[in-house]
C-alpha positions as CSV (number, residue, x, y, z in Angstrom):
1,M,35.8,16.3,-59.0
2,S,32.6,18.3,-58.4
3,I,30.5,19.9,-61.1
4,R,29.5,23.5,-60.3
5,P,25.7,23.9,-60.0
6,V,24.0,26.8,-61.6
7,K,23.3,29.4,-58.9
8,R,21.4,31.9,-61.1
9,L,20.3,32.1,-64.7
10,V,19.1,35.5,-66.0
11,R,18.8,37.5,-69.1
12,S,20.7,40.7,-69.6
13,K,18.6,43.8,-69.4
14,P,18.3,46.7,-71.9
15,T,19.8,50.0,-70.7
16,R,21.6,53.1,-72.1
17,E,25.1,54.4,-71.3
18,G,27.5,57.1,-72.4
19,A,25.8,59.5,-74.7
20,G,22.8,57.3,-75.3
21,V,24.3,54.0,-76.4
22,H,21.7,51.2,-76.4
23,L,23.2,48.1,-74.8
24,R,22.3,45.2,-72.5
25,R,23.6,44.8,-69.0
26,A,24.2,41.3,-67.7
27,F,25.1,42.5,-64.1
28,G,26.4,45.7,-62.4
29,F,25.4,48.7,-60.2
30,G,23.9,46.6,-57.4
31,N,25.1,43.9,-55.1
32,T,27.8,42.3,-57.2
33,S,29.4,40.3,-54.4
34,D,28.5,37.0,-56.1
35,F,30.7,38.1,-59.1
36,D,33.6,39.6,-57.0
37,P,36.2,40.6,-58.2
38,F,34.0,41.6,-61.2
39,L,31.7,44.6,-61.1
40,L,29.8,44.9,-64.4
41,L,29.3,43.2,-67.8
42,D,27.8,45.1,-70.7
43,D,26.9,43.5,-74.0
44,F,27.0,46.3,-76.6
45,R,26.0,44.2,-79.7
46,N,23.9,46.4,-82.0
47,D,23.1,46.5,-85.7
48,V,21.6,50.0,-85.7
49,P,24.3,52.7,-86.0
50,E,22.0,55.5,-84.6
51,D,21.8,53.5,-81.4
52,Y,25.6,53.4,-80.7
53,L,27.4,56.1,-82.8
54,A,27.1,58.7,-80.0
55,G,29.5,56.5,-78.1
56,F,31.1,57.1,-74.7
57,P,32.6,60.6,-74.7
58,W,35.3,61.8,-72.2
59,H,34.7,60.3,-68.8
60,P,36.9,59.4,-65.7
61,H,37.7,56.1,-64.1
62,R,39.5,55.3,-60.9
63,G,40.0,52.1,-58.9
64,I,39.1,49.6,-61.6
65,E,40.1,47.8,-64.7
66,T,38.0,47.8,-67.9
67,I,38.2,44.9,-70.4
68,T,36.8,45.6,-73.9
69,Y,36.4,42.6,-76.3
70,V,35.3,43.4,-79.9
71,L,33.5,40.9,-82.2
72,A,32.5,43.2,-85.1
73,G,33.2,46.9,-85.9
74,T,35.8,49.0,-84.2
75,V,36.1,51.0,-81.0
76,E,38.3,54.1,-81.3
77,H,39.8,55.3,-78.0
78,G,41.8,58.2,-76.6
79,D,42.9,59.1,-73.1
80,S,44.5,61.7,-70.9
81,L,47.9,60.0,-71.2
82,G,47.9,60.8,-74.9
83,N,47.2,57.3,-76.1
84,R,45.1,56.9,-79.3
85,G,44.1,53.9,-81.2
86,A,41.4,51.5,-82.2
87,I,40.5,47.9,-81.5
88,A,38.7,45.8,-84.2
89,S,37.1,42.4,-84.6
90,G,38.7,39.8,-82.3
91,D,40.9,42.4,-80.4
92,V,41.0,43.1,-76.7
93,Q,41.9,46.2,-74.7
94,W,42.6,45.8,-71.0
95,M,42.8,49.2,-69.3
96,T,43.9,49.5,-65.7
97,A,42.5,52.9,-64.6
98,G,44.3,52.8,-61.2
99,S,44.8,56.2,-59.7
100,G,42.8,57.9,-62.5
101,I,42.4,58.3,-66.2
102,I,40.0,60.3,-68.4
103,H,39.2,58.6,-71.7
104,Q,36.7,58.2,-74.4
105,E,35.5,55.2,-76.4
106,M,33.8,55.7,-79.7
107,P,32.2,52.7,-81.5
108,K,32.2,52.5,-85.3
109,G,30.2,49.8,-87.1
110,D,31.5,47.5,-89.8
111,A,30.5,47.7,-93.5
112,T,27.0,46.3,-92.6
113,G,26.6,48.6,-89.6
114,R,27.3,45.9,-86.9
115,M,29.0,47.0,-83.7
116,H,29.4,43.9,-81.5
117,G,31.4,43.5,-78.3
118,F,31.5,43.4,-74.5
119,Q,32.9,45.4,-71.7
120,L,33.7,43.9,-68.3
121,W,34.8,45.8,-65.2
122,A,37.1,44.2,-62.7
123,N,37.8,45.7,-59.2
124,L,41.3,46.5,-58.1
125,P,42.3,45.4,-54.6
126,S,42.9,48.3,-52.1
127,P,46.7,48.3,-52.3
128,L,46.5,48.9,-56.1
129,K,43.6,51.4,-56.3
130,M,46.1,54.2,-56.9
131,T,48.5,52.3,-59.1
132,P,49.6,54.2,-62.3
133,P,47.2,53.6,-65.2
134,R,48.2,51.4,-68.0
135,Y,46.9,49.7,-71.2
136,Q,47.3,46.2,-72.6
137,E,46.0,46.1,-76.2
138,V,46.0,42.7,-77.8
139,K,45.3,42.2,-81.5
140,S,43.3,39.2,-82.6
141,P,46.1,37.1,-84.1
142,D,48.0,37.3,-80.8
143,I,45.1,35.7,-78.8
144,P,45.8,31.9,-78.8
145,E,42.9,29.5,-79.7
146,V,43.0,25.9,-78.7
147,T,40.8,23.2,-80.2
148,D,39.9,19.9,-78.4
149,D,39.3,16.6,-80.1
150,D,35.6,17.1,-80.2
151,G,35.8,20.4,-82.0
152,T,35.4,22.6,-78.9
153,R,37.4,25.9,-79.5
154,V,38.6,28.2,-76.7
155,R,40.2,31.6,-77.2
156,V,42.4,32.3,-74.2
157,V,42.4,36.1,-73.6
158,C,43.7,36.0,-70.0
159,G,44.8,33.2,-67.6
160,Q,45.9,29.6,-68.3
161,F,43.6,27.0,-69.8
162,W,44.3,23.6,-71.3
163,G,48.1,24.3,-71.1
164,T,47.8,27.6,-73.0
165,K,48.5,31.0,-71.5
166,G,46.6,34.1,-72.6
167,P,48.5,37.3,-73.6
168,V,47.1,39.6,-71.0
169,D,49.1,39.4,-67.8
170,G,49.9,41.2,-64.5
171,I,46.2,41.5,-63.6
172,A,45.5,41.8,-59.8
173,A,42.5,39.5,-59.7
174,D,44.3,36.7,-61.6
175,P,41.3,36.3,-63.8
176,M,40.5,33.8,-66.5
177,Y,38.8,35.2,-69.6
178,L,37.8,32.7,-72.3
179,D,35.7,32.7,-75.4
180,V,34.3,29.2,-75.7
181,S,32.6,27.5,-78.7
182,V,31.1,24.0,-78.2
183,P,29.8,22.2,-81.4
184,P,26.2,21.1,-81.8
185,G,25.1,18.3,-79.5
186,K,28.4,18.0,-77.6
187,R,28.7,17.8,-73.9
188,K,31.8,19.4,-72.4
189,V,33.4,19.6,-69.0
190,L,35.6,22.6,-68.4
191,P,37.9,23.1,-65.3
192,V,37.5,26.1,-63.1
193,E,39.4,26.5,-59.8
194,T,37.2,26.0,-56.7
195,T,38.4,29.2,-55.1
196,R,37.1,31.4,-57.9
197,H,33.8,33.0,-58.6
198,A,32.8,32.1,-62.1
199,F,30.1,33.0,-64.7
200,A,29.3,32.4,-68.3
201,Y,27.6,34.8,-70.8
202,V,26.0,33.2,-73.8
203,F,26.1,35.1,-77.1
204,A,25.4,32.5,-79.8
205,G,23.5,29.3,-79.9
206,A,22.0,27.7,-76.7
207,G,22.7,24.9,-74.3
208,K,22.3,23.6,-70.8
209,F,24.8,24.1,-68.0
210,C,24.2,21.1,-65.8
211,N,25.0,19.0,-62.8
212,A,26.6,15.6,-63.3
213,S,23.5,13.8,-61.9
214,D,20.9,16.0,-63.5
215,P,20.9,17.1,-67.1
216,L,18.7,20.2,-66.4
217,A,20.2,23.5,-65.4
218,V,18.2,24.0,-62.2
219,P,19.2,27.2,-60.3
220,T,20.3,26.5,-56.7
221,E,18.8,29.8,-55.5
222,P,15.0,29.8,-54.9
223,V,12.9,31.6,-57.5
224,G,10.2,34.1,-56.9
225,W,6.6,32.8,-56.3
226,A,5.5,34.2,-59.7
227,D,8.4,32.6,-61.6
228,T,6.8,29.2,-62.0
229,N,8.9,28.3,-65.0
230,P,12.5,29.3,-64.4
231,P,14.5,29.0,-67.6
232,S,16.4,25.6,-67.9
233,E,18.2,26.5,-71.1
234,A,20.8,29.3,-71.5
235,D,20.4,31.0,-74.9
236,N,21.6,34.3,-76.5
237,R,22.1,37.1,-73.9
238,S,21.8,34.7,-70.9
239,L,24.0,35.1,-67.9
240,V,24.9,31.9,-65.9
241,L,26.3,32.4,-62.4
242,F,27.9,29.2,-61.0
243,D,28.0,27.9,-57.4
244,R,31.1,26.3,-56.0
245,G,32.9,23.3,-57.6
246,D,36.0,22.6,-59.7
247,E,34.4,21.9,-63.1
248,L,31.4,23.1,-65.1
249,M,29.4,21.0,-67.6
250,V,27.7,22.4,-70.7
251,Q,25.5,20.5,-73.1
252,A,25.4,22.3,-76.5
253,G,22.1,22.6,-78.3
254,D,21.3,21.9,-82.0
255,D,23.2,25.0,-83.2
256,G,26.1,24.7,-80.8
257,I,26.8,27.3,-78.1
258,R,29.3,30.1,-77.7
259,F,29.9,32.0,-74.5
260,L,32.3,34.0,-72.5
261,L,33.6,32.1,-69.5
262,V,35.1,34.4,-66.8
263,S,36.4,33.6,-63.4
264,G,38.5,35.3,-60.7
265,K,39.6,35.2,-57.1
266,P,37.3,37.2,-54.9
267,L,38.8,40.3,-53.2
268,E,36.3,40.3,-50.4
269,E,36.8,44.0,-49.7
270,P,34.3,46.8,-49.1
271,V,33.0,48.5,-52.3
272,A,32.2,52.2,-52.5
273,W,30.9,52.8,-56.0
274,Y,29.5,55.8,-57.8
275,G,29.4,55.8,-61.6
276,P,32.8,55.2,-63.1
277,I,34.7,55.3,-59.9
278,V,35.1,52.4,-57.4
279,M,36.9,52.7,-54.1
280,N,36.8,51.0,-50.7
281,T,35.3,53.8,-48.6
282,Q,32.8,56.7,-49.0
283,E,35.6,59.1,-48.0
284,Q,37.9,57.8,-50.8
285,L,34.9,58.2,-53.2
286,R,34.3,61.8,-52.1
287,E,38.0,62.5,-52.4
288,A,38.0,61.3,-56.0
289,F,35.1,63.6,-56.9
290,R,36.8,66.5,-55.1
291,D,39.9,65.8,-57.2
292,L,37.8,66.0,-60.3
293,E,36.4,69.3,-59.2
294,K,39.8,70.8,-58.3
295,G,41.5,69.5,-61.5
296,T,43.8,67.2,-59.5
297,F,42.3,63.9,-60.5
298,L,45.1,62.8,-62.8
299,K,48.1,61.6,-60.8
300,S,50.1,60.2,-63.8
301,K,50.9,62.3,-66.8
């Protein structure tokens, strides 16, 4: 067994998306090969309604899957297939855009104005880029939660973990998507298949992701000359990218730690990406935008 070293430890960065929604981006819109098959992770936790109510009005997607996980508030959605609905606290929506869909996502806060959640983009392999679009919407009670003897809790959204299978299935990248909570002061070893790229995103508490021989989370990539004190602890809004190995180790801090743990098998395919459309070649990308201009973007109705 080999513990995965920490390859990179960074903070998510503030940005705006949609009609001006304030959020934080953990990764995306750059070289995302280290995260393959994943393309982007946005943290849209916000307690100020004016910063999110404008939402994400009608926009297209092709060639990807989007995974929305809500912790507080609701996200109302509608699409060109006629689907309408809302996902609330603890719910997940897994949308396969495939050949093309036009949809909107409008966040609504809870009674105290909180709108908390995440959106992850996963790439589709080239044979499935033009697959018919589909939705998998999973309500909170249908997402299994397993608890270990030391109190560690894991919600299994997708994939198989500790003998429990998540409700989302039929996903090309065979991803594992977990919501992990480790109690204060506990050290936990979690299995992750060696062939997968894996990352964690911390959203409560703090802790150290460590090597078996070294309790500090020391990145394996060199840091810049001015970065004389790289962070050794992963706290709220920290993204942890792991190197190769078949396990990862986390040491929870005084308040415990809660994080998304996501892994998937890399596609290792060329990526041609502009905005909400991700294909394999520039010509495919141009074709998608020509389809939008001509009104022939939607292949499934």
